[in-house]
GUBA-275783 format. One line per 10 residues: number of its first residue (from 1); for each residue x, z, y of N, C-alpha, C. Coordinates in pm, whole numbers, plus 50000, padded with zeros to 5 digits. Layout:
<rs>
NUM> X Z Y X Z Y X Z Y | ...
</rs>
This chain:
<rs>
1> 82655 28425 10440 82521 28417 10378 82480 28556 10333 | 82357 28597 10366 82309 28729 10330 82214 28720 10211 | 82177 28838 10160 82085 28841 10047 81946 28794 10087 | 81917 28790 10221 81788 28743 10267 81777 28591 10260 | 81891 28525 10250 81891 28380 10242 81886 28341 10095 | 81771 28295 10049 81752 28267 09907 81768 28120 09872 | 81820 28041 09964 81844 27900 09936 81968 27886 09849 | 81953 27822 09731 82066 27806 09640 82112 27661 09633 | 82079 27582 09736 82113 27440 09737 82261 27413 09718 | 82346 27497 09778 82490 27473 09768 82541 27484 09625
11> 82469 27558 09541 82515 27575 09403 82488 27452 09318 | 82409 27356 09369 82375 27237 09292 82480 27127 09306 | 82567 27138 09405 82666 27033 09429 82771 27033 09317 | 82807 26912 09271 82910 26901 09168 83045 26941 09226 | 83123 27014 09149 83255 27056 09194 83356 26943 09175 | 83438 26923 09275 83533 26811 09269 83659 26846 09191 | 83673 26974 09151 83794 27013 09078 83772 27016 08927 | 83661 26959 08881 83635 26952 08737 83556 26825 08707 | 83564 26782 08582 83489 26665 08537 83342 26700 08532 | 83258 26615 08590 83114 26638 08594 83040 26526 08521
21> 82918 26557 08480 82839 26459 08405 82820 26330 08485 | 82794 26343 08614 82771 26223 08695 82894 26134 08705 | 83013 26191 08680 83135 26110 08682 83132 26003 08573 | 83053 26028 08467 83048 25935 08354 82919 25854 08352 | 82857 25839 08469 82735 25758 08477 82762 25614 08438 | 82885 25568 08454 82920 25430 08420 82954 25408 08275 | 82957 25514 08196 82988 25499 08054 83082 25608 08005 | 83101 25618 07873 83186 25723 07814 83333 25699 07844 | 83412 25803 07823 83557 25794 07837 83621 25849 07711 | 83737 25796 07677 83818 25851 07568 83945 25904 07632
31> 83971 26033 07612 84081 26100 07681 84157 26190 07585 | 84281 26217 07621 84362 26312 07544 84365 26445 07617 | 84356 26553 07543 84369 26686 07600 84518 26715 07617 | 84561 26734 07741 84703 26752 07768 84740 26898 07792 | 84642 26984 07802 84669 27127 07823 84540 27204 07821 | 84549 27335 07806 84430 27420 07799 84457 27553 07867 | 84350 27610 07922 84360 27742 07983 84236 27822 07946 | 84253 27949 07912 84142 28037 07880 84149 28158 07972 | 84039 28183 08042 84030 28301 08129 83903 28374 08093 | 83916 28473 08005 83800 28548 07959 83734 28619 08076
41> 83602 28616 08079 83528 28679 08188 83481 28581 08292 | 83543 28463 08299 83497 28360 08391 83369 28297 08342 | 83290 28242 08434 83169 28172 08395 83201 28052 08307 | 83313 27987 08335 83361 27875 08254 83502 27913 08204 | 83509 27990 08096 83637 28049 08054 83737 27950 07996 | 83690 27836 07945 83779 27739 07881 83792 27615 07969 | 83914 27571 07992 83938 27453 08074 84043 27366 08004 | 84010 27238 07987 84102 27143 07925 84153 27046 08032 | 84284 27030 08042 84340 26924 08125 84332 26794 08047 | 84301 26685 08118 84276 26557 08054 84369 26448 08105
51> 84396 26351 08020 84475 26235 08059 84388 26137 08137 | 84451 26035 08193 84376 25922 08247 84318 25936 08385 | 84367 26030 08466 84315 26041 08602 84180 26109 08612 | 84158 26210 08530 84035 26287 08532 84065 26433 08565 | 83974 26496 08635 83988 26639 08659 83964 26715 08528 | 84000 26841 08521 83981 26917 08398 83835 26920 08353 | 83818 26931 08223 83684 26947 08166 83667 27092 08127 | 83560 27155 08181 83527 27293 08148 83401 27293 08062 | 83416 27290 07931 83299 27277 07844 83202 27394 07857 | 83073 27362 07852 82969 27464 07856 82970 27543 07724
61> 82887 27646 07717 82887 27732 07598 82851 27654 07472 | 82753 27562 07483 82716 27484 07365 82831 27399 07315 | 82906 27337 07406 83020 27256 07366 83135 27343 07315 | 83151 27462 07370 83254 27553 07318 83220 27593 07174 | 83094 27614 07147 83052 27645 07010 83078 27526 06918 | 83051 27406 06967 83076 27287 06886 83225 27271 06858 | 83309 27291 06958 83453 27282 06939 83501 27382 06835 | 83445 27503 06839 83484 27605 06740 83441 27565 06599 | 83323 27504 06588 83275 27458 06458 83365 27348 06403 | 83406 27257 06488 83490 27145 06444 83626 27196 06396
71> 83687 27282 06476 83823 27329 06447 83827 27444 06347 | 83712 27510 06328 83711 27629 06242 83787 27744 06305 | 83795 27743 06438 83871 27845 06510 83825 27847 06655 | 83839 27963 06719 83806 27972 06861 83932 27963 06947 | 84043 27927 06887 84166 27908 06964 84167 27770 07029 | 84208 27765 07156 84218 27636 07225 84346 27562 07189 | 84443 27633 07133 84574 27573 07107 84569 27448 07019 | 84491 27446 06908 84491 27326 06823 84439 27200 06892 | 84369 27216 07003 84310 27100 07070 84409 27026 07160 | 84514 27094 07200 84611 27029 07289 84678 26914 07216
81> 84671 26795 07273 84724 26674 07211 84619 26592 07140 | 84500 26650 07119 84392 26578 07052 84317 26488 07150 | 84246 26389 07093 84167 26295 07172 84019 26323 07152 | 83940 26302 07260 83796 26317 07255 83730 26199 07325 | 83609 26166 07280 83526 26073 07355 83412 26154 07415 | 83401 26149 07547 83299 26224 07619 83199 26128 07682 | 83074 26169 07690 82971 26086 07752 82872 26174 07827 | 82796 26110 07914 82693 26181 07989 82561 26173 07914 | 82507 26289 07879 82376 26295 07815 82272 26328 07923 | 82187 26231 07959 82092 26253 08069 81981 26352 08035
91> 81967 26388 07906 81858 26477 07865 81895 26624 07876 | 82019 26655 07908 82059 26796 07921 81983 26860 08036 | 81926 26977 08012 81843 27044 08111 81921 27144 08195 | 81879 27157 08318 81927 27264 08405 81806 27315 08480 | 81780 27446 08469 81661 27507 08530 81534 27439 08481 | 81536 27396 08353 81418 27338 08292 81395 27192 08321 | 81487 27128 08395 81469 26987 08429 81591 26907 08386 | 81572 26779 08348 81687 26696 08308 81787 26682 08424 | 81911 26722 08399 82014 26713 08502 82136 26638 08453 | 82147 26622 08322 82264 26555 08266 82374 26654 08234
101> 82447 26626 08129 82558 26713 08090 82660 26635 08010 | 82781 26688 08001 82888 26624 07927 82880 26663 07780 | 82889 26565 07694 82881 26589 07550 82990 26510 07478 | 83019 26551 07355 83123 26488 07273 83056 26395 07173 | 83112 26275 07157 83060 26184 07053 83168 26143 06954 | 83296 26162 06990 83405 26127 06900 83518 26227 06910 | 83585 26250 06797 83693 26349 06790 83811 26290 06715 | 83929 26319 06762 84053 26275 06699 84045 26293 06547 | 84078 26188 06472 84069 26192 06326 84160 26298 06265 | 84262 26340 06338 84347 26448 06287 84271 26581 06283
111> 84168 26592 06367 84086 26712 06370 83957 26693 06291 | 83906 26569 06291 83780 26538 06223 83803 26414 06137 | 83844 26429 06012 83881 26315 05928 83766 26220 05895 | 83643 26271 05895 83529 26185 05859 83408 26221 05945 | 83313 26129 05949 83192 26153 06030 83119 26277 05979 | 83076 26360 06073 83003 26481 06036 82895 26510 06138 | 82792 26579 06093 82687 26625 06183 82695 26777 06192 | 82699 26827 06313 82706 26971 06337 82578 27017 06404 | 82527 27129 06358 82408 27189 06417 82454 27313 06496 | 82434 27309 06626 82488 27412 06714 82378 27474 06798
121> 82383 27604 06813 82286 27672 06900 82320 27644 07045 | 82225 27596 07121 82247 27565 07263 82165 27654 07355 | 82075 27733 07299 81997 27830 07375 81957 27942 07281 | 81891 28042 07334 81855 28157 07252 81773 28118 07130 | 81683 28021 07148 81596 27981 07037 81611 27835 06995 | 81706 27765 07056 81716 27623 07029 81849 27579 06971 | 81843 27483 06880 81961 27424 06819 81959 27274 06842 | 82078 27214 06849 82089 27070 06864 82189 27018 06762 | 82160 26901 06706 82251 26839 06610 82338 26736 06682 | 82466 26737 06651 82561 26642 06709 82626 26562 06598
131> 82609 26432 06604 82667 26341 06506 82799 26289 06563 | 82910 26331 06507 83042 26298 06560 83117 26205 06467 | 83189 26110 06525 83270 26019 06445 83417 26042 06472 | 83502 26018 06372 83646 26033 06390 83703 25919 06474 | 83799 25950 06559 83867 25848 06640 84000 25815 06573 | 84008 25696 06518 84130 25650 06451 84218 25577 06552 | 84342 25621 06566 84437 25560 06660 84375 25541 06799 | 84323 25648 06860 84255 25636 06989 84350 25600 07102 | 84296 25534 07203 84369 25500 07325 84282 25535 07444 | 84345 25540 07559 84274 25574 07683 84166 25471 07713
141> 84043 25519 07736 83931 25432 07768 83854 25491 07885 | 83814 25406 07978 83735 25452 08092 83818 25462 08218 | 83759 25424 08329 83830 25427 08457 83850 25571 08504 | 83958 25596 08578 83980 25730 08633 83862 25774 08720 | 83830 25902 08717 83714 25952 08791 83750 26054 08898 | 83869 26111 08895 83905 26216 08991 83908 26159 09133 | 83858 26235 09228 83848 26192 09368 83939 26279 09452 | 84051 26224 09496 84149 26302 09571 84092 26350 09704 | 84019 26263 09774 83963 26302 09902 83866 26418 09890 | 83779 26413 09789 83682 26520 09768 83751 26649 09729
151> 83855 26639 09647 83928 26759 09607 83994 26826 09726 | 84056 26746 09813 84120 26803 09932 84017 26866 10024 | 83904 26798 10045 83800 26854 10131 83750 26988 10078 | 83724 26993 09948 83671 27116 09888 83775 27228 09892 | 83902 27190 09891 84010 27290 09892 84052 27328 10034 | 83990 27265 10136 84025 27295 10273 84160 27239 10315 | 84200 27130 10253 84329 27068 10282 84310 26927 10337 | 84415 26877 10402 84413 26742 10457 84522 26659 10391 | 84513 26527 10407 84614 26439 10351 84752 26473 10406 | 84757 26511 10535 84886 26546 10596 84950 26665 10525
161> 84867 26760 10481 84919 26876 10409 84980 26833 10276 | 84912 26743 10209 84962 26697 10079 85088 26612 10098 | 85090 26530 10203 85209 26449 10231 85329 26538 10262 | 85305 26648 10333 85415 26740 10365 85476 26796 10237 | 85389 26833 10143 85438 26886 10016 85509 26777 09936 | 85452 26657 09933 85514 26547 09859 85651 26513 09918 | 85663 26518 10049 85792 26490 10113 85896 26593 10070 | 85853 26720 10057 85946 26825 10014 85991 26804 09870 | 85911 26728 09794 85944 26699 09655 86011 26562 09640 | 86036 26496 09754 86100 26364 09750 86007 26254 09702
171> 85876 26271 09726 85778 26173 09678 85719 26095 09796 | 85671 25975 09769 85616 25887 09872 85483 25940 09924 | 85445 25904 10048 85318 25949 10105 85197 25893 10031 | 85085 25958 10050 84962 25923 09980 84921 25778 10006 | 84942 25729 10127 84896 25594 10161 84964 25485 10078 | 85075 25518 10012 85146 25419 09931 85094 25415 09787 | 85005 25507 09751 84958 25516 09613 84840 25423 09588 | 84830 25374 09467 84713 25297 09427 84596 25391 09401 | 84476 25336 09388 84359 25419 09359 84377 25496 09229 | 84435 25430 09129 84457 25498 09001 84558 25611 09016
181> 84663 25588 09092 84763 25693 09113 84704 25811 09189 | 84617 25783 09285 84551 25890 09360 84461 25972 09268 | 84391 25904 09178 84304 25974 09084 84386 26062 08990 | 84498 26009 08942 84583 26087 08852 84641 26209 08924 | 84675 26191 09051 84726 26303 09129 84619 26409 09148 | 84496 26365 09175 84386 26460 09192 84363 26539 09064 | 84364 26471 08950 84347 26541 08822 84458 26640 08796 | 84581 26601 08833 84697 26690 08813 84686 26812 08902 | 84648 26794 09028 84634 26906 09120 84524 27002 09076 | 84412 26944 09029 84300 27027 08986 84329 27102 08858
191> 84427 27057 08782 84458 27118 08653 84521 27255 08661 | 84571 27293 08779 84636 27424 08793 84624 27467 08939 | 84548 27573 08969 84529 27617 09107 84660 27645 09181 | 84766 27680 09107 84895 27710 09170 84952 27587 09241 | 84913 27468 09197 84965 27346 09259 84907 27329 09399 | 84781 27360 09416 84722 27354 09550 84777 27467 09636 | 84806 27581 09575 84867 27691 09651 85004 27651 09704 | 85078 27571 09626 85209 27525 09671 85196 27434 09793 | 85088 27355 09796 85063 27270 09912 85030 27357 10034 | 84946 27457 10014 84907 27546 10124 85027 27622 10180
201> 85120 27655 10093 85236 27735 10136 85322 27664 10238 | 85312 27532 10245 85395 27454 10338 85322 27419 10468 | 85197 27466 10483 85124 27440 10607 85183 27526 10719 | 85224 27465 10829 85285 27543 10939 85185 27644 10995 | 85235 27762 11025 85151 27864 11087 85162 27852 11239 | 85054 27883 11307 85051 27873 11452 85108 28000 11513 | 85203 27983 11603 85264 28096 11673 85177 28130 11794 | 85112 28248 11797 85024 28282 11908 85095 28291 12042 | 85228 28305 12043 85302 28318 12167 85347 28185 12223 | 85329 28076 12144 85376 27944 12189 85276 27880 12284
</rs>
């Protein structure tokens, strides 16, 4: 693609390696944060691995500000092990039009002991208030959303490639997994790029002399 091609349609597609707002069109989810990664300089510098068969959640700047307000810190470390309730807010704008976005409505009571309202800047001149409730004894809620097929397609991999890697690890082929197990595997693979690299490393190379 050259600079003369000004079509940005490809940038509108939801990425299969992260949790997207449309994944929660069926309702909110309650999930535990199982890990975190921070890469300063990235467009989405903070990434949380999630329980329950979901791809990682990469909070936008407004949600990162809200997380910092709740925790009183910009460190991701205190969030690991905590539970959140996430939902799709259809009023979130993109390019001035409603596109939907992921928002927080509940926070682990260990982090948020009582209901609170936070006022957070979401744009240069705009603020939004978030009314959050504590989650007492939270449990996993919401169906898995990660899509293994979409993740493999986006990563340029095939089921055979993944089966080859699973066989090297002494694991059963993909066709034996339930839908929930496939979703959990997709979320696990998306949680660390090195895992997909390990799958790629076992793809046979073609010998030009054969």
